[in-house]
N, C-alpha and C positions, 0 to 999 in steps of 0.2 A: 668662123670667129674664133680667135685664140682664147684658150681657157685662162681664167685669172691667175695672177702670180701666186696667190696664197694657196691654191690647190696642188696637192702632191699627186702625181700620176700614179705611181706605184707605192702602195702603202701596206704596211702590216697593222691591222687594227687588232688590239688585244683589249677585249672586254673583260675587265677584273671582276671575278666572281663576287656576287653579293654576300658571300658567306663572311666577308670581312666586314665588321660592323662598326658603325660610328657611335658616338656617345649615346645616343638615344636606343641603341640596339636596333635601329633600322638601317637597311642598306643603303649606301650612297654609291651610285654607279660612276666609276671613273673610267673614261676611255683614253688610252695612250695610243697615239698615232706615231708610228716611227717610219720615216722615209727609208727606201732601200737604196741609197746611193753609195754603197760600198763603205758604210759606216761600221767599224767594228767595235765590239766592246759596249754597246749601249746597255747601260745598267737600268733596264726597264723597271724592275722591281724596286729599286731606290728611287727612281723619278716618281712612280706610283705612290710610294710612301710619303715622298715629300709633298706630293698633291694633297693626299689625305690629311697629313699634319697640318698644313696651312688651312684646309677647310674646317678640320676639328677644332682649331684654335678659336675659330669664330662660331663654333656650335652649329655648323651647317648641317642641316638634317637631309637635305635632298639636294643633288646637283650633279652637273656632268661637265668634266673640264677635259680638253684634248691637249695633248702636248705633241708638237711636231718639231722635228729636228731639221733645221735647213742649213745649207752650206752659205758661205759669205755672200755669193752673188744673189742667191734667192732671197736672203734676210735684207740685203741691201735695197733690192727691188722693192720689197714690201715696206721697208722704211721710208723709201722716197715716195712710193705710191700713197700710203696711209698717213705718214707723219711728216712728209715733206723734208726728210732729212736724208740727204743723198750719200749715206755710208753704211757700211755693215755695222751691225749692233749685236749685242749679246741676247736680248730678250725682248720681245714685243708681245703685249698681251691685250686681248679684247674681251670686254664684258658684253655677253650677248643678252643680257637681261633675263627676264623670264620671271613670271608670277609663280612657276611651280618650283622654283629653286634657283641656285646658281648655275648659269651656263656660261662657260667661257673658252676661249681658244688661247693657248700659250705657244709661242713660236720661239725656239732656242737656236741661235747660231752656234752650231757645234764647233766650227772652225775657231771662231772668236773665243768660245769657251776653253778650248784647248790652249790658246795662247795666254788667256787669263789665268788658267790654273797654273801654268808654268810661272808665270810672273809672280803669282801669289805664293809659290811654293806649295800648292795643293794638289791633290790628285784631280784628274778630269771627273771622275764620279763625284767627288764633292762638289765641284763647280757646276756640274749638270743639276744636282740636287739643289743648289744654291738658286740657280736660275729658274728652275721649275718653281720653287717656292716664291721667289720673287715675282714672277708672272701671276701666280695665284693670287697673291697679296693684292696685286694691281686690279685684277679681276674682282675681288672682293671690295674694292673701293680705296685701299691705301695708296698713298703717294709719298714722295720724298723730294727734297729740293735738290737741284743740280749742284755739282761742285762739292767741294769737302765736307760741307755741312751734312751731305747725305748720310754720313756715318754716325750723326748724332741723331737721326730721326727715328721716330717710333717704329716706322716700318722696318728699318735697318735692323735695330734691336731684336724686334720680333723674328726677322728673317734669320738672323744669326742664332738665335735660341733654337729655332726650329730645325736648322741645318745640324746643330750640335745633338738635338734629341734624335734625329733620324740617323745620323752617322754612328752615334753611341748604340743604337739598336743593331747596328750591322754587325 
């Protein structure tokens, strides 16, 4: 039986140490999963800080969020399979629920992120942080309208504020 599309065969899992504390001084464990498809320059620390910033803005005390980077082909397959949209996308997020805290998976299309960064005149690192935060906000229950109105949504405003905060700390 073929393994599901959303699984990455070769991964590097980095468990961020719990000595980085959340607002309540209790650790929040964040797992960042990065595939090994010859992707150079992944800013794991920035992605992790973006995830933590999004969790902190909602005062999340306990949670686990994984972030996986996929190429256009793999994220297109996921988008078609789970969201019935047969195209590559920049980010897909799943809230996995849980009474014990926030649990979610965020998948970022890194090739699409590179193109978007270029179109926006941003660095690839900024765009990856933006997409990680965007995905976590979806995991937390935020949504936005499609089309041009999305930039006027509460989610977009919060996302851009968090990106600015994370990148200012850089």
